[in-house]
N, C-alpha and C positions, 0 to 999 in steps of 0.2 A: 387707735391706728386702724384704717379700714383694712378689710380682707381683699382679696382678690375676688372679681365677681362670680358669683355662683358656688364659691368654695368656702365653706366654713369648717376651718381646719381644726379649731378647739375641741369639739365634740368628738372628732375622730381619735385625737391624740388622747383625750380623757378615757373613752372606751378602751383604747389600746394599753393604757396605763392600768386599767382595772383587770385586763386580762392576761397580763404578764405573768410569767411563771415565777415563782417564789424560791428562795434560797435561804437555808437556816444560817444563822449567824455563826454558830458552832457545829463542827462536823460536816459530813457531806450530804445531809439530807436536802433534797432539792425537788422541785417540780420541772415538768416539761410540757410544752402545748404544741398541738399541731399548728404549723403555719395556716392550713385552711380553717381551723378554729378561729384564728384571729381575724382572717379575712371575713369569715361570717359573722363575727362580732361587729366588724367596720361596716360591712354592707349593709346592716339595717339602718345605719346613720347617713349613708350616702345616697345621693340621686342616681348614680352610676356606680356599677361594681368596680369599674376602671378606676375611680377615684381610691377606692380602698385599696386596690391592687397596687397603685402608684405609692400610697402612703408606707403599706407593709413592705414594698420591694426598697424604697428609699432608706426605711429604718433598718430593715435587714442589712442592707449594705454599709450603712453607717455603723452598726454595731460590730459587723464584722470587722471593719477598720479600726474600730476601737479595742477589738480583741476580746470582748465581753462575752460572746456566745460560743458555746460547745460545738466546734467544727464537726465531731463525730454525730452528735444528735442532728445538726443541722443538715447533714447529708442524708438522715432518715426523714427530713421534712419537719423535724420539730425544733422547737426554741427553748434553750436551756442556757442558764448562766454558768460560767466557770467557777465562780466563787460568790460569796455574799459581797465584798467590795465591788465585783464587776456588775452584780445586779443594782447596787446603790448608784453606780455611776450612770447606768441606763436609765434609772428612774429619776435622778437628776437632771438630766438632759432633757427626757420627756416632760418632765414637770415644768422645766424652763419653757420649753417649746409650747406647751399648753396654755400657759399663762400670759395674756396679752400685757406688755410692758415690762414684763420680767427679763433680766438680761444676766449673762454670765458676768459682765464686767460693768463697773460703773459707767456712767454717761461721760463721755470724752476720754476714756481710757487709752483708746488708740489714736488720739489725736497727736499729730508730731509737732516739733518744736523745741528749741532750746530751753524753754520754759519747764519742759516736763522733768519731774524729779528723775535723778539718776537711777534711783532704785527700782523705779518703775520701767524704766528702759531695760534695764538689767533684767527684770522679770519677764518682759516680753522676749527679749533675745532667748532667754531659757526654753520659754514656751515653743516658740517659733522653731528655735534649732532642735529641740527634742521631737517634734513632730516630723521635721523635715528630714532628720537623719534616719529616722524610723521608716519613713515614706521611700526614701531613696533606697536604703539597705534591703528592704524586704519587698521591693518591686518583683513581681512573679517572673516577668520577662527581662530584668535586669536593664530596662530602658525606660527610667521614670522622665516624665515631662517635666522641664523647668517652669518655674512659676515666676521668675523675675527676668528681665532682660535689660544687659548694662552694655552701653556704646561707650567705649574707652578710646581715647587718644594718648599715646604715649610718646614723649619727647625725649629721644636718648641723647645725653650729654656725656661725651667720652674725651677725656682728657689724660694723656700720657697713659692711654690704655686702660684706665679706670673710670667706671660708670658711677655717676651720680644717683643716689637713690634717695628718696624722702621717707619719713616715719609715716606710718598709717595711724589712723585714730585708734585703732585696737593693739598697736604694737606691745603693749605691757602684758597682753594675754599670753600664756605659755603656749598655747596650741595654734597661735596664728603667726604667719610669716609677717615681720613687722615692717618692711620697706618695700617701696615700689618706685618705679621710674617716675619722673616728673610728669606732670599731665593729670588726667582724670576722666570721670564721667561726663557725659553729655548732659546738659542742664537744659530745661525750657527756655532760658534766657539766651541761649545760644541760637534758637531757632528764629528765622524770619518772623515777624509779626504777623504775617498772614497765616502761618503754620502753628502758631500758639492757639490751637482750639482742641476742643476734647476729641475730636474724630482724629487728630492726628495720633494720637496715643494706640490707636490700633495699628498703625504703620510703625510706630516706635517699639511695640511689643515684638515685632518681627525682626529676626537676627541679622536679617538681609534688608533692614528698613532704607527705604529711598531717601527720607529725610535726613536720616542720621549720617549716612553716607556723604551728603553735602554739606553738613554742619559741623562735622569733626574738625576741620582746620580751625573753625571759630572757637571750639571747645579747647583745642590746644592753646591757641592764643591768650584765651581768657585764663587758663590754668596757669600758664608761663608767667602772665603778669601778676596774678595772685600770689603765686609761690614764690617768684624769683624777682619780682619787678621788671621783668624783661618786656619792653616794648617793640611793636614791630619791627622798627629800624635797627634793633639790636642783634637780630638774628635771621636766618634763614631756615625753615623747615621744609626739608624734602620727604617725600613720601617714600619709605623703604618697602613696606609690605602690609597687607591685610591678612591678619591670620584667619586661619579656619575657625568656624564657631566652636567655642569651648565651654564646656559645663562642669561645674563644681559646685558643692555646698559652701557657699561663701557669703560674705557682706559684714560690713561694720555695724557695730552696735546691734539695733533691733531689726536690721534687714538681713539678717543671717538666714539664707534659704537657699534652695537649688537653682542656681543663676545660668544663665547661658551669656557668655560675653563675646562681643564683637569687637576685637581689637584692632586698631590701625596704627602702625608704628611710623615715626617720623625720625628722620636724622636732624639734629640742631646744629647748625654751625653759627658760632657765635663771633661777633666783632671783638677786636681786642679790649675795648673798654667794657663790652658786656662779659666778657670771660673774667676779667678782673671784677667786675660788679658781682657775678655768680660767686666767686671765690671769697670775696669780703661777706656775704651773705651767709655763706656756708661757715664762715669762721664766726660769725656773730650768733648763729641759730645752730650749734654743735649738736644739741639734742635731736635737731629736726633732720638733719642731712648726713648721709654717710657714702664714703667712696666704696665700691664694690670692684676688685679685679675681676678678670674674666673668669680665673679658676673659682673664685667666690662665688660668682653667678652660676657657674656650672654645678656648684655643689649647694647652691642657694643659700649657703651659710658662709659667713666669715671666721676666723679664728677666736674672736671674741664672742661669739655667739648670735651676734646680729645677722637676721635671716632676710630673704629677698624673696618676694611673691610674683614671681615671673614665669608661673606654671604655664599660662598660655602659650607663650614663645616656647619654652622648654619642651612642652608635650609636642608641638607641632615639628620642631627642628631635631628633637631627640639627640643622637649621636653627632649632629652636626652643629649644635650649640655653639660649641667652643669656637670652631672655625669661623661660623658666621659673626659672632660677637668681634673676634679678633681682626678677620679680615674684610668683612662685608660692610661694616659700621664704619663710616670715616669718622676721623678725629673732629672735634668741635672746635678746635683753635683755628683761628682765621687767618695766620700766616701761612703761605705756601712757599718754601717747605716751613715746617712749624720751628725748626731750630736755625740758628744762624751758622753754628758750626757743625752743618749736616755731614754725616758720614765719616768726620774726624773725632779722635780721642783726645781726652786730657788726663793727666795723672797729677794728683794734687800732693805738695809734700807733706811730710811728717812733722815739720817744725817751720816756723817763720825763718826767713832768710835762705831757704833752699828755693829752687827753682822750679817753676811748673813745667812738666813735660807734655809735649803734644805731638801726636802721630801715631799711627798704627803699630801693633806690638812688634818690636825688634827694630824699629825705625823711629823711636820716639827721640825728639830733639828739645833741649832745654829753651825756655822762653829767654829773651835778653834782659828781662828785669825779674827781680824775685820781690815777692809781696813781703810788707812789714808785718809786725804782729797783729795789728787791727784788720788787715786786708786777709791775712792768712786765716784768721778766726771766722771771718765772713765767708770766705772760700769753704771753709771745712763744714759749717752749718748749712750752706748752699749744697755742697756735695753729698753730705749724709741724707738732707731732706730730698734731693733730686733722685736718690738711690732708693727712697722708701726706708731708710733706716731710721731708728727712734732718736729723736732730739727732744731734749726737754729744755723750754726757753725761760728766760727770767720774766716774770710778768712785767708788762709795761714797755719792754724794750722791742720786741718785734712778734710777729705771729705767723704761725706756719699755715700756709694756704695749701690747695691742691695743685696738681701738675707741675710741681717743683716750685712755685712761687712761694716768696715770703713777703710779708708786709713790714718795712721797717717803722716803727711808731717814734723812734728817737731820732732828732734831726742830726745829732752828731754820727749815727750809723747811717744815715742818709748821704752824709758828706764822704764817709768812707767809701760807700758803694760808688758814688758818682765818681771820685778819683780813681778807684781799681777800674771802673768801667773805661774810663778815658785811657789810662795806661794800657790797657789789653787791646784798644783800637789801635793806639800807635805801633804796637807790635805786630798788627795785622790778625790779631785773634779776638774778633768782636763778639766774645762769648757770653756776656754778662748785659741781660736787658734790665732797664730801670726805667720808672716814669716818676713825674712829679709827685705823685701820691706816696711814693715809698716802696712801691710794688717792685720787686727784682727777681731774677731766676738766672740760673746757668743755662744760656741757650744752647745746650748739647743735649743729644739723645741720652736718657738715663743710662741705658747699657753701655754708654761709652764714657761715663764718668768713673775714673779709678783713683785709688790712693796708694801713695807709696808703699812698697813691701813693709817699710819701717813701721807703718802704721798697724802692722800685725805682729804676732808671734806664734809659736807652735810648740806643741810639748807630744811627747810619745802616750799613748794609753795602750796597756798590755793587759787588759783584764778579761780577755776571751781567747777563743782558739786562734783568732787572727788580730794582728796587730792594728791599730789605728792611729790617726795623728788627730789631736784637738787643735784645730786652727782657731785663733782668736783676733778678731777685730778689737784693738785695745780701746777702752773707754777714754775719753778726753775732756777735761774740765776747762770750760773757757769763761771769759768775762761775762758773756750774756747767754750762755746756754751749757747744757751738759750732753755730750755725745755718748749714749750707752754702748757698752761693749756688746760682743756678739760672739758665740762659740759655733763652730761647726765641726762636727766628728766626720772625719773622712776615713772609709774602710779602704784597707790596702790590701793588694795581691802580695803574694809571698815575693815573686820575683821583683817587684817594685820595692819592697821592704829591703831587699838585699842592696839593691841600687841606691836607695836612699843611705843606708848606712854607709855604703862605699863612698858616697859622695860626703856625707858628714867626716869620713876620717881621710878624705883625700884619695882615695883608691880608685881604679878605673871602674867605669860601669859597663854593663853589657846591653845590647839591643838598643831599641830607639828610646832611651830614656826621656827625653823631651816630649815625645809625643805621649808617652805613658803619663807624665806628670799633667799635661794638659788633661787627658781623661779623667784622670783622678780627682783633679782639683778643679773640674768645670764648674761644680755648684759653688765653689769661691768668688767666682765672677760677680754674683748676685751681691757679696759684700764690697766690691769694689777691688779685688785683688785680680791683677792681670796675669800674674804666673807665679807659681812658686818655685819653679826651676828654670833657670837661664843658662844659655851655652855660652861659654868663653872661648878663646881660640885653642886652649889646651885641654880643658874639661868642663864638666858642669859644675853648676854652683847653686845651693840653696839660697834664693834671695831673702827669704823671710827670716828674721833672727828667731834663734830658740828662745823659748820662756824663760825667764830668771828662776833659778831653784829656790 
């Protein structure tokens, strides 16, 4: 390999090797040498003293960065190694640099590609991560410079208040947040052909890259096609915000380094067909896709331990993150309004043959038809799923999708759903959506889907200084599904305990008992219970039955 013109580096490094101070393998016996002596040794082999000064200054800096020189001695202008292994590392590096053709890694070690052995990639990751972690944590001013730039397009898909995230390559690592929004990094193929030149790399290394800013919509379109089979006609992507530059020690596999991120966020509005296409894709690839609620994203973790890497937007918005995700990111569903029964409520009966109630609390009216056994079972599955309550389905009959949708895989179930939708239409309550592929859902806002009080029971808990009630949504076994039960512990104020006891025994209550009941049992609405106590003409009544002894 040719040297730079006028510079023969090998003799300089050899002289330096011979002049390096020694250190005993055992004990603390060691040499030290003045840096000026090293300069004198090298100057004899140089055309210019400045060449020797450059070599010594470079190695001084390198050895300091490696932590092998004694800094106390160095402040005195002397070189001494902190230990025998430190001297070995220094000599190993110098021997390698001084020998033409010598390398630290075999030829092709750093070549990228899927053909590379996984153990090599993992070794590279550990090496780079170790160096970068130390570089970042030990920066004397606390302002390390990033060595990697990533331009990212995120497409936010939000249905029923939940956000869709995909699994990352490194999701199985315990120290890595495993899920991200759909979208991804800008790729050279996203650039116009005229910009696919080596000189463009300089612009792309800038966090405010001109080329990246122009091409991120192309990145988003490519990623949505690759990840979700979405074509341009399936959705509209609207720019929401470009985040401030964000730096972090990150990167999948062997790209883990201190990285500066340029993230642009888009809202994705799906057509109805595309919405169902996404939901079917998520159902087929359950290991790849996960729905995160707004509280999940604020905590960056779900109850099941799945975590979200949204640090760039979380860092920028801070305490405003929850409000932004809830209010400023629009729903991705295509139908405005998203629900046919918009602003109204329904209450599903506890048994077949009982009527469905429609209307606001206190003004509920029964529909003029009652569902039969098959229709009631389908309604209960849809109601629990819409509410986000656990449903276990019989394999091969139906699939639970996101946003309250289910897919009916049995033709008999599709016939039941079609008949039920028609009957609901006839009584002026078109709250069941269905298509020819068997997708169906209750077209009602989730928080307005309730269950009859007979679907619940309650029992007293008296194991502490204050009494509590255990409210239970009772489990239901159906032909094609099992609706798991759910317990809710409700702490009670002393005055409310007295009023409840009076109501149970038929005695008169004091104060605004109905309002107190609403306040105490507000969390029960998440289970689909409208109210625990109702007012009659003469008194109050607990509408939830007590649990059987």
